[in-house]
N, C-alpha and C positions, 0 to 999 in steps of 0.2 A: 393399492388403490393409486390411481394416477395424480390424485390430489396430494397424497404425501410425497410423490416425487417432486411435483412442481415446490412444494415446501421445502423439501430438502435440497433442491436446486438453489433456491431462495436463500436460504440459511447459509450453504458453502459459498455464495456472494457476499453476504453481510460479512463473514469470517474473515473472506480474504479483503476484503473492502477495509475493514476495521484494521488489519495488519498492514495494508498500505498506508493508511492514516496514520499509523504508528511510526513508520519508518520516514514518513514525510516530517512528522512533528520533531523525530530525532535529528532530520536533517538540519531543519531550521535552528533548532536548539545548538547544532555545533557548527553553524556557520561561521563563527569565529575562533574554533578551538583550533589553534596551531601546532597543540603538543597532545598525541595520544600515546596510550601504552605500547602502542607497534612502533610509535617513533614518527615523527613527522605530522604533517596537519590531516585533519579528519578528511576521510572521503564519501562522498555522497553515496548513499545506499537506494536500493529501488528493488522492488518484489519482481519475481519470474512467476506469472501465473500459467497454469496448465489446467486443460480439461480432465475431469476425474471421469474417467469412464469404468463402466460394469463390465468386466472382461466377460462373464457368462451369457449377457443379454446383448453384449455390444452397443449399449447405448450410454448416453450422456448422463452423468448422475452430478453436474456441477462443475465447480473449478475448485481448485488448491493452490496453495503457494509451494512452488517446486523448490525454489531458492532466493537468497538474498543476493545480488551482486553487487559490487563495488564499482562506481563510475572512475575508469582509468584516465580521465582527462586530467591534465597535468594541474598541479595546483597553480592559485593566483599568487603572484610574487609582488609584493608591495615594499617600497623603499622606505624602511623605518631603522635606522641605524640604532636608535635607543631600544628597541623591543629585544627584551630577554631572548626571542628566538630567533633573532636576525643572524644571517650567515657572516661571513668575512666580508663581503661585499655590502652589507648593510640591508639584505633584503630577507623580507619574511615571507614564508611560504603559508598562505593561507586557504582553506579547504576550496574544492571545486564546486560548493555549493550556491546557487544563483538562488536567491530567496523568491525571486519572481516568478522563477520557473517552479519552485516548491510550491507558491500560491496556487498556480494554475493547475497544478497537480492535485492540490489537496481540494480544489472546486470540483474537478473531474471524479474524483474519488468520492467526495460527498455527494454527486450528482448519481453516482453507479449505486453507493450505499442506499440513497432515498429512493431510487428505481426498484432494489431489492426489497425494501420494507413496503413500497405500494403492492409490488408483487405478490408477497407473502400475505398482505391482508386481504388482496383480491382473492387469494386460493382459501383463506380462511373463512371470508363471507361467504364464498360458494359452497364450502363444507358445511356451515351452518344453515344455508337455504335447503341443502339438501338433507339436512336431518328434519327441518322443519315440515319439507314435502313428505317425509316418511311418517311423520307423526299424524299429520292431518290425513 
């Protein structure tokens, strides 16, 4: 049924946006992490989405997270000679995370999540109305 397809598409959008929100929260939490397991400062991460296609029917089935990419923007250098992670010149490499940009991304991800919830609720409501019509 097409109603289940609409619910599946909305559900995949919810899952993808939730993953995106988790990445944004992780970026904000590590905005001042100057040392990671890999060495160097934390690098901003973002989700890469792609269309989910049904190969047999060649139609859209929603969205999925394909990968997580690391932003290759150079780290922000701040002169702090007393910092334990300062280089020989006294500069500390801070993550390439812009908290303002992360907040904007968080708002857009939240809005997309809310739109998918609204779509899911509308599909559910239509399905329930169809069941009521069938009973009466």
